[in-house]
N, C-alpha and C positions, 0 to 999 in steps of 0.2 A: 879623730877617725871614728866613724860610726861602727858599733859592734854588730856582727852578722848573727842572726838567729837562725838555727836549724829548725825545721819543722818536720814532723813525720806525717806522711801522707797514709791515711788509713782508709782509702777508697771512696767510692762515690757516697753521697748521702743516701740514706735508706728510705727517704720519702718518695723515692721513685715508685710509680703505680705497679710496675712489673716485678719488683723485688720485695719479699717479705721475709722478716726474721721469725723463726719459730723457736720458741723455748723448749728444751727437752729436759730430762732429768738432771744431767750434769753438763750438758752440752748446748751450745747454741748452733743452729743451722739456718741456712739461708735458702729460700725457694726461689728459683730463677729458671727461666725457660731455656731449654735445650738449645733453641735457636740463637740465644745469646752466648752460650757457653762454647758451643762447637767451633765457632770461627776463631775464638780466642785460644782455644786449646790446639786447633789444627795449626795455627800460626806459630804457637809455642813449640809444637813438635818439629815443624818444618825448620824453625830457627834454631832447634837444639838448645832450648833453654835449660840450664842446669837446675832451676828451681822446680822443674817437674818431678825430678827424684825425690824431692822433699815429700811429695804427696803420693808416691807410687803405692804405698801400702794402705792408704785411706780407703774406707769403703764408702760407696755412694748408693743412693736409692734410685732405682729406675723402675718404670712400670713393667708388668709382666709381658705385655705385648711387645714392648721395645726389646726386652730380654730375649724373647722368641725370635724376633727379626734378627737380632745380633748373632744368636747362636746358629741360625740357619745361614747367615752371611758367612760366618766363620767356617761352617761345614762345606759350603759350595764354592767358596772363593778359590781362585787358582793360585798357586805359588808363582812368584815372579821368576822367570827363566833367565 
């Protein structure tokens, strides 16, 4: 009987043109377009994925203009009745 081997999936290869790894002081971060991240996060929220809570306290960097738009959106959006 053949032995089965488990493999750990560590994500896509980093040689993709739209993903880059940036070395920081003690951290490693990845730069990726918002257009690639949003659909994945939206699906995870709708699907109520529990792994989202693992990252709820993580900080992200966004551009100041996106921050302004998000703050205006939060201010003017109407609560669901």
